[in-house]
Residue, then its C-alpha position, 0 to 999 in steps of 0.5 A: m418405631m414403636a408407639d410406647s418407645e422409650h423416652i429418653l431426655v437429653v441435656d448438654d448445653h453444646p448444641d451439637i452434641r445435643d443434638a447428635l445424640a437426639r438424632y442418633l437415639k431418634e434414628h434407634g426408635y426412642r422417643v427424645t426431648t432435650a434441654d439445655r440447661a438444668q433449669s429446662a431439664r426439670q421442667v420436663l422431668d415435672t410433666s412428662a414420663i421419663d424413662l432415661v435421663v442422659l446428663d451433662i455433668m460438666m454444664p455451668g452454672e450447676 
């Protein structure tokens, strides 16, 4: 993995989907952070330089 690899935030309330996608992206050299709800994703976005967000748009409560 490259030191300056792109940083991807994966946001999904289903752990099986979130974890599978994160694992796939990591295997392909990306830095990955995950969040299980919008509030957690906002906190990550406030504190980290994220290049791409993969977002489940059908999460409950949002």
